[in-house]
C-alpha positions, 0 to 999 in steps of 0.5 A: 500500499505504501506509496501507491494508495492516493495514486489508486483512489484519487478518483474515488475518495470513498469510505474504503480508501479512507478506511485504508488510510485510517489502517495504514497510520494506525499500523505506523502507530502500532510500531511505534515509529520515529518521527523521521520514519512518520513523515517518509511514510506519509511522503511516500502515501500522499506521493508529495513533500511533508513537513513536520514543525515540533513545538517542543524543540522549534525544529522544523522537518521536511521529507519527499516521497524519494526520502530526501530530507529537508530542513525547511526555511519557513512553515508553509500557511496551510498547516494543520495545528496539533493539540497542547502545543506539540507543533504543526503538519502539513503537505505540500501538493502542487496543483489540484488537491487528491480526494484523499488529502483531507483525511491523510492530513488528518490521520497524519495529524493525529499520528504526529502528535502520539509520535511527538508526545512518546518521544518526549516522555521518552526525553523526560526518562532519559532513555532508562538505561535499566530498560535498555539493560533489561532488553539485553539480558539473556534472562528477561522473559520475552513479553519484558523485553518487548515491553522494554523495547517498546518504551525504548521506542522499538518494535520488537520486530525492529532490526537492531545492533548491539554495541560492547564499547570498551570504557572510556567510550570516546564519544561513539555513542553520541557520534552516531546520534549525531550521524543520524542514528537512533541510540540507546545506551547503558554502561554494564560493568566496563563496558558502554552497551549501545543498541542501535536501530540502523545498519551501521557504516562501514568505518566509525568514528576512531577512538574507541573499542567496540564489538559489534553484535549481529543485526537482529529483531529486537526481541533478539537483542540478548543474541546480538549482545552476546555477539557484540561482547564476544567480538570486543575480547579480539579488539586490540590498539591496531584491531579497535573494531570488530564484528561478530559477523567477521569473526568466523570460527575464531569466536569458538576460542573467546570463553577459553580461559587465560592460561590455556591462551598464554600456554600456547606456544605461537601466542607466546612466540607472537609476545616476544615479538617487538611492536615493529615486527608485530606491525609487519606480520599483521600487515603480510596477514592483511595484504597476503603478501610481502609487496601488499605489506610494504606498501600498506606500511609505506616501506620498501620491499626489502626493508619489509622482507627483512622485518618478516624474516627477523619474525620468522625466526622468532615465530619458528614458522614460515609466513610465504605460505597461506597455512602460515600466514593463518597461523600468525593470524590466529596467534595475534588474535589470541594475543589481542584475547589474552591481552583483554582477559587479563584486563578483565573485558569479558563484558 
């Protein structure tokens, strides 16, 4: 029905079409959509730009059917005021009005009032950190988690990603909010726990060590949080962001006790290497060739070869073939894991 309803019904604004409009906005309210989502859905339905004035903040929003978001300089004169000073909404139809414009604007206004009131209540509650912890706990029941999600502004079916950030959080959560992500956060032990409602970009702001869980429906947020905590254990100074989806079989090592990891010969050998040699080995594992590693580290090929040769003499195995590089890659990951285990980063 999205984006097609008005096109199909402008010539016949009958009761059935009006009921469909009402059902459309009711479904948006049941899903507890945010203000940007409400605007985008209304613009697609009406097939014209729509706007909203938030009376509490004075901010104005405008969204086109194609999804473009703009902040209008002025509020059009033809608007529908919301009750209790919540603000106003409008549609920007060029030419003659369509047959369902009045009912669409009316239901849009009703939905906007509810959505703005929910947003205000959420701000007043300070995005209750206890609710985030409840959502992420594996011990929480299905009904209790669903209620907590809705209080946080998420539907249980909303795709979410959990992030585990080693404290101190160097502004990652606030940075994601500034990028327009719907974020809820709390602190669990020595880890910042963050829920994000949209797919994260491939590159995140520098600074924080963060594990990223899989994107799952909100009702499975505890699984995403478990994946994020596991991914965090494999982060380090040069691998500050780790995604659960990139761990693969490496995740099987996450719950090893620290003495077991420390007792591995390859881990002990890797820890004997200096920072320069470790950086060279890491670059080789990532690039897959000496020349690629030399380019990545801005070194001459012969200089990189010399560093790798010194590393091989300490490690006790060759890095010239894929099997050796896989062995080194695993040792590097386990060194990071051991460092986090020793520091208590088990989230």
